[in-house]
C-alpha positions in Angstrom: -12.3 20.2 42.5 -9.7 22.5 41.2 -10.0 21.7 37.6 -13.5 19.9 37.1 -11.9 17.2 35.1 -13.7 13.9 35.5 -12.2 11.4 38.0 -14.5 8.7 37.2 -14.6 6.6 34.0 -12.3 4.5 32.0 -8.7 5.1 32.5 -6.8 7.1 29.9 -4.4 4.5 28.6 -2.7 5.1 25.3 -3.8 2.5 22.6 -1.3 1.0 20.0 -0.2 4.0 17.8 -0.6 3.6 14.0 2.6 4.0 12.2 0.9 6.3 9.7 -0.7 8.6 12.3 0.8 11.8 10.7 -1.3 10.9 7.5 -4.4 10.2 9.8 -4.1 13.7 11.4 -3.5 15.4 8.0 -6.6 13.7 6.6 -8.7 14.6 9.4 -7.7 18.2 9.5 -7.4 18.5 5.8 -4.1 20.2 6.0 -0.5 18.8 5.5 1.2 18.4 8.8 4.7 20.2 8.8 7.7 18.3 7.6 10.1 17.4 10.5 13.6 18.5 10.0 14.9 15.2 11.8 15.8 12.2 10.0 13.4 10.1 11.9 9.6 10.4 11.9 7.9 13.2 13.8 7.4 12.7 17.7 4.0 14.3 17.6 1.7 17.2 16.5 3.4 20.4 16.9 1.4 22.7 19.3 2.5 25.8 17.3 1.1 24.3 14.2 -2.2 23.8 15.8 -2.3 27.2 17.3 -1.4 28.9 13.9 -3.9 27.1 11.7 -6.9 26.6 14.0 -6.9 29.5 16.2 -9.9 31.4 14.8 -13.3 29.8 14.1 -16.0 31.7 12.4 -19.5 31.5 13.8 -20.6 31.0 10.2 -18.5 27.9 9.6 -20.2 24.6 8.6 -20.3 21.7 11.0 -17.3 19.8 9.3 -15.2 22.8 9.8 -16.3 23.0 13.4 -15.5 19.4 13.9 -11.9 20.1 12.6 -11.4 22.9 14.9 -12.8 20.8 17.8 -10.2 18.0 16.9 -7.4 20.5 16.8 -8.5 22.4 20.0 -8.5 18.8 21.8 -5.2 18.0 20.5 -3.9 21.3 21.6 -5.5 20.9 25.1 -4.1 17.3 25.6 -0.7 18.7 24.6 -1.0 21.2 27.3 -2.5 18.8 30.0 0.1 16.2 29.3 3.5 17.8 28.4 6.4 15.6 27.5 10.1 15.6 26.9 9.7 15.6 23.2 9.0 19.3 23.0 5.9 21.4 22.3 4.0 18.3 20.7 1.1 16.3 21.3 2.0 12.5 21.6 0.4 10.4 19.1 -1.3 8.0 21.7 -3.6 11.1 22.5 -4.9 11.4 18.9 -7.1 8.4 19.6 -9.0 10.2 22.5 -9.4 13.4 20.5 -11.0 11.6 17.5 -13.2 9.4 19.7 -14.5 12.5 21.5 -15.3 14.2 18.1 -16.8 11.4 16.4 -19.0 10.1 19.1 -22.2 11.9 20.3 -21.8 13.8 23.7 -22.3 11.3 26.5 -24.4 11.9 29.6 -21.4 11.3 31.9 -17.6 11.7 30.7 -16.4 8.4 29.7 -12.8 8.9 30.5 -11.0 9.8 33.8 -8.9 12.8 32.5 -8.6 14.1 36.0 -6.9 10.9 37.4 -4.9 10.8 34.3 -3.5 14.6 34.8 -2.9 13.9 38.5 -1.0 10.7 37.7 1.1 12.5 34.9 1.8 15.3 37.5 2.9 12.9 40.2 5.2 10.9 37.7 6.7 14.3 36.5 7.4 15.5 40.0 8.8 12.2 40.9 11.1 12.2 37.8 12.1 15.7 38.7 13.3 14.7 42.1 15.5 11.8 40.9 19.4 12.2 40.3 20.0 12.3 36.5 23.0 13.1 34.3 23.7 16.6 33.1 23.6 15.4 29.6 20.0 14.6 29.7 18.1 16.8 27.2 14.6 16.3 28.8 13.3 19.3 30.8 13.6 19.2 34.6 9.8 19.0 35.2 7.4 17.6 32.5 4.0 18.5 34.1 1.3 21.1 33.2 2.7 24.0 35.3 -0.7 25.6 35.8 -2.1 22.6 37.7 0.5 22.7 40.5 0.4 26.6 40.5 -3.3 26.5 41.0 -3.1 23.7 43.6 -0.5 25.8 45.6 -2.6 28.8 45.5 -5.6 27.0 46.9 -3.9 25.2 49.6 -0.6 27.0 50.6 -0.9 30.7 51.8 2.9 31.4 50.9 3.0 33.1 47.5 -0.7 33.2 47.1 -1.8 36.2 45.0 -4.3 38.5 46.8 -7.8 38.5 45.7 -9.0 42.2 45.9 -12.5 41.9 44.5 -13.7 38.3 44.8 -16.1 37.2 42.1 -18.8 35.8 44.4 -20.9 33.8 44.9 -19.1 30.6 43.9 -21.4 27.8 43.0 -19.2 24.7 42.7 -22.1 22.2 42.6 -23.2 23.6 39.1 -20.0 22.5 37.5 -19.9 25.9 35.7 -17.3 27.4 37.9 -14.3 25.4 39.2 -12.1 26.2 42.5 -9.4 27.5 40.2 -11.8 30.1 38.6 -11.4 32.3 41.7 -7.7 32.8 40.9 -8.6 33.7 37.4 -11.7 35.7 38.2 -11.2 37.1 41.5 
């Protein structure tokens, strides 16, 4: 497995989004979300705002602060894993999954199939990128997590693959600690 994301579990399907999700996020993080300069409501939680306000977590913080940072990190991670044409934002449908992961005790097995969700999101983005569209479309050409196709191509295609000079061995993929993609980062 390249990313070690779970492929078994409940499908990742966005639930119905509450119309007051910005207030829910602000209440959870105890920080006011930035005001959108657009006339309509915000399209999602800005990744830059998450990065600016929740990048550093002290080892001496209380459990409540740690939960806030975990929630913010999960939102940021979902925004990177599932990019969209709305810009650098986390879609409101993913807030539910971050809240559920933070609020519930750590399960024995991952409850959601995020590996399948990321793969289907990537396939959809690649399919959309190959379709004829008008030049007036403001959406980016490719709405996928760029790291995933890059790691996949390095793993399976020899052309353009970086040279591993000093490999970090041995790889023990069965432990779940090191993923296949780690050799391109560590090696």
